[in-house]
Steps between C-alpha positions, in 0.01 A plus 500: 500500500808356679803721512838332421810618692608678187184710518549614869677812619817418697574667842860603542719657761710776325857550619745766384644289232281197458154363593382190671198307414255464783203350295568364159337633194580624157486876540468796738290817447655839434414718818426807272332357194377154602644331199619153548876464493633150426762399768772448236447853389493666842783747523370800704378501850524689831624301804391779723145511359489131416350583157576394139503726201458403134768745348772720623303810414210392722753415783665836478177696493375296809808544693510878433151529622351582160262188497330388807352140560 
């Protein structure tokens, strides 16, 4: 089955207050849960770890070291 660009995961560079698209796609995967996060909904990431997070709770737990990827 052929994948359309909207089915592909994007590759991003995460900065401190924004991200840059390196490879186009419709979503990224949460580093902790593996759930797909649509790019328009992406709000939480770590520039230091270059990871995306699905929710603020997941991001907080990961950054406090309570969840490991």
